[in-house]
LOSE-126690 format. One record per residue (C-alpha): residue in three letters; x, y, z. Coordinates in nm, 3 decimals. Each point is the difference from the previous one (the first is absolute). Example, Ala and Ser with C-alpha at 12.3 -4.5 7.8 and 13.67 -1.06 7.14 Angstrom:
2
<r "ALA",<1.230,-0.450,0.780>>
<r "SER",<0.137,0.344,-0.066>>
# end
This chain:
157
<r "MET",<0.571,5.414,1.640>>
<r "THR",<0.333,-0.026,-0.175>>
<r "ILE",<0.106,-0.139,-0.311>>
<r "TYR",<0.191,-0.302,0.165>>
<r "SER",<-0.319,-0.083,0.214>>
<r "ILE",<-0.229,0.009,-0.362>>
<r "LYS",<0.285,-0.189,-0.185>>
<r "LYS",<0.001,-0.243,0.332>>
<r "GLN",<-0.386,-0.032,-0.039>>
<r "LYS",<0.025,-0.079,-0.386>>
<r "ILE",<0.290,-0.249,0.056>>
<r "MET",<-0.192,-0.190,0.269>>
<r "LYS",<-0.306,-0.037,-0.166>>
<r "ASN",<0.175,-0.151,-0.321>>
<r "MET",<0.160,-0.239,0.262>>
<r "LYS",<-0.321,-0.100,0.124>>
<r "SER",<-0.163,-0.041,-0.361>>
<r "HIS",<0.306,-0.207,-0.133>>
<r "PHE",<-0.017,-0.207,0.311>>
<r "LEU",<-0.362,-0.091,-0.042>>
<r "VAL",<0.085,-0.111,-0.358>>
<r "ILE",<0.250,-0.227,0.074>>
<r "LEU",<-0.206,-0.126,0.291>>
<r "PHE",<-0.280,-0.077,-0.234>>
<r "LEU",<0.198,-0.143,-0.223>>
<r "ALA",<0.163,-0.229,0.215>>
<r "LEU",<-0.309,-0.106,0.113>>
<r "THR",<-0.152,-0.051,-0.344>>
<r "THR",<0.282,-0.238,-0.060>>
<r "PHE",<-0.011,-0.189,0.300>>
<r "CYS",<-0.385,-0.069,-0.047>>
<r "MET",<0.061,-0.103,-0.361>>
<r "SER",<0.297,-0.247,0.095>>
<r "PHE",<-0.271,-0.195,0.216>>
<r "SER",<-0.288,0.023,-0.267>>
<r "THR",<0.227,-0.079,-0.277>>
<r "GLN",<0.128,-0.320,0.150>>
<r "ALA",<-0.029,-0.322,-0.292>>
<r "GLN",<-0.098,0.221,-0.256>>
<r "ALA",<0.279,-0.087,-0.245>>
<r "VAL",<-0.104,-0.352,0.086>>
<r "LEU",<-0.339,0.065,-0.070>>
<r "SER",<0.069,0.174,-0.307>>
<r "VAL",<0.085,-0.356,-0.147>>
<r "PHE",<-0.332,-0.097,0.039>>
<r "LYS",<-0.140,0.283,-0.150>>
<r "LYS",<0.209,0.010,-0.285>>
<r "TYR",<0.063,-0.425,-0.050>>
<r "GLY",<-0.329,-0.123,0.092>>
<r "ASN",<-0.200,-0.022,-0.321>>
<r "ASP",<0.309,-0.110,-0.217>>
<r "GLN",<-0.011,-0.310,-0.197>>
<r "GLY",<0.167,-0.277,0.224>>
<r "VAL",<-0.050,0.136,0.306>>
<r "THR",<-0.278,-0.103,0.266>>
<r "MET",<-0.103,0.259,0.270>>
<r "LEU",<-0.211,-0.069,0.301>>
<r "GLU",<-0.142,0.239,0.206>>
<r "ALA",<-0.206,-0.179,0.310>>
<r "SER",<-0.375,0.035,0.077>>
<r "ARG",<-0.127,0.183,0.311>>
<r "GLU",<-0.118,-0.311,0.162>>
<r "LEU",<0.285,-0.183,-0.050>>
<r "MET",<0.192,0.248,0.116>>
<r "LYS",<-0.239,0.081,0.338>>
<r "ALA",<0.084,-0.367,0.064>>
<r "TYR",<0.363,0.028,0.026>>
<r "LYS",<-0.004,0.388,0.136>>
<r "ILE",<0.160,0.110,-0.350>>
<r "LYS",<-0.064,0.363,-0.097>>
<r "THR",<0.225,-0.040,-0.340>>
<r "PHE",<0.118,-0.323,-0.165>>
<r "LYS",<0.146,0.018,-0.350>>
<r "SER",<0.181,-0.234,-0.189>>
<r "ILE",<0.140,0.003,-0.336>>
<r "ILE",<0.203,-0.302,-0.221>>
<r "PHE",<0.154,0.038,-0.326>>
<r "ASP",<0.039,-0.300,-0.213>>
<r "ASP",<0.331,0.149,-0.078>>
<r "GLY",<0.086,0.318,0.196>>
<r "THR",<0.313,0.094,-0.208>>
<r "GLN",<-0.114,0.325,-0.097>>
<r "ALA",<-0.154,0.105,0.305>>
<r "LEU",<0.310,-0.120,0.272>>
<r "PRO",<0.183,0.291,-0.041>>
<r "GLU",<-0.279,0.264,0.085>>
<r "ILE",<-0.145,-0.299,0.304>>
<r "ARG",<0.323,0.024,0.127>>
<r "ARG",<0.064,0.375,-0.009>>
<r "ALA",<-0.345,0.037,0.155>>
<r "ILE",<0.085,-0.282,0.264>>
<r "HIS",<0.307,0.172,0.079>>
<r "THR",<-0.149,0.365,0.052>>
<r "ASP",<-0.336,-0.152,0.211>>
<r "LYS",<0.228,-0.233,0.242>>
<r "LYS",<0.171,0.300,0.139>>
<r "GLY",<-0.050,-0.017,0.346>>
<r "ALA",<-0.147,-0.308,0.025>>
<r "LEU",<-0.045,-0.202,0.325>>
<r "GLN",<0.098,-0.359,-0.160>>
<r "ILE",<0.210,-0.079,-0.279>>
<r "LYS",<0.096,-0.341,-0.136>>
<r "GLU",<0.138,0.010,-0.338>>
<r "SER",<0.162,-0.238,-0.243>>
<r "THR",<0.203,0.113,-0.288>>
<r "LYS",<0.161,-0.174,-0.303>>
<r "ASP",<0.341,0.186,-0.201>>
<r "GLY",<-0.108,0.286,0.197>>
<r "LEU",<-0.360,0.014,-0.107>>
<r "LEU",<-0.312,-0.022,0.277>>
<r "THR",<-0.210,-0.368,-0.072>>
<r "SER",<-0.178,-0.003,0.249>>
<r "GLY",<-0.080,0.260,0.349>>
<r "TYR",<-0.242,0.009,0.265>>
<r "TYR",<-0.041,0.366,0.163>>
<r "GLN",<-0.215,0.110,0.327>>
<r "LEU",<-0.057,0.375,-0.097>>
<r "LEU",<-0.115,0.297,0.216>>
<r "SER",<-0.302,0.061,0.088>>
<r "GLU",<-0.160,0.353,0.051>>
<r "LYS",<-0.274,-0.193,0.216>>
<r "THR",<0.118,-0.172,0.279>>
<r "LYS",<-0.215,-0.292,0.024>>
<r "TRP",<0.080,-0.081,-0.391>>
<r "ASN",<0.289,-0.185,-0.161>>
<r "ARG",<0.093,0.005,-0.332>>
<r "TYR",<0.187,-0.240,-0.218>>
<r "LEU",<0.147,-0.052,-0.334>>
<r "ILE",<0.130,-0.342,-0.116>>
<r "PHE",<0.173,-0.024,-0.343>>
<r "LYS",<0.114,-0.328,-0.196>>
<r "VAL",<0.208,-0.088,-0.312>>
<r "GLY",<-0.037,-0.345,-0.137>>
<r "LYS",<0.088,-0.215,-0.238>>
<r "GLU",<-0.011,0.154,-0.395>>
<r "ASN",<-0.031,0.360,0.206>>
<r "LYS",<-0.340,-0.066,0.129>>
<r "THR",<-0.051,0.250,0.216>>
<r "THR",<-0.267,0.072,0.314>>
<r "LEU",<-0.043,0.310,0.204>>
<r "ILE",<-0.225,0.042,0.283>>
<r "TYR",<-0.147,0.254,0.189>>
<r "VAL",<-0.205,-0.046,0.313>>
<r "GLU",<-0.080,0.232,0.284>>
<r "GLY",<-0.215,-0.044,0.298>>
<r "GLU",<-0.043,-0.122,0.375>>
<r "LEU",<0.177,-0.345,-0.081>>
<r "THR",<0.312,-0.059,0.177>>
<r "PRO",<0.282,-0.122,-0.170>>
<r "ASP",<-0.069,-0.388,0.102>>
<r "GLU",<-0.361,0.042,-0.112>>
<r "LEU",<0.138,0.119,-0.326>>
<r "VAL",<0.243,-0.299,-0.035>>
<r "GLU",<-0.315,-0.223,0.071>>
<r "LEU",<-0.201,0.133,-0.232>>
<r "LEU",<0.219,-0.003,-0.290>>
<r "LYS",<0.057,-0.360,0.033>>
# end
């Protein structure tokens, strides 16, 4: 074996290991992008769910089975002034790639929104609903399940 062929083998081995590392990182990033969807919004529920002046609801399994829902979370702030910047950032993060978006703004700030988010499971739909009312009463709802957009609207009536 010549020195040239030995160097060539080392270079090829390094390229192969670098390629595998890059491929692993790319696949990990791709998989994490699916598993972290709506994580920003769900962190709002964790952070503020037990605060004074906040009402949080997670639906029971019986109710969820009846309406084909896997996850239902609702949080209502009597005065969401302190949490609004964080909620808006979370929505902005999680709505990327949403299938359906309906938003209202006032003075450049999001005041209401309806989003049908992408889902890892083809038969599941994921929804995010947001509204700021009078005196900054703020509502944020996250729903995941088999229900269609029309069924969701009917459920929330």
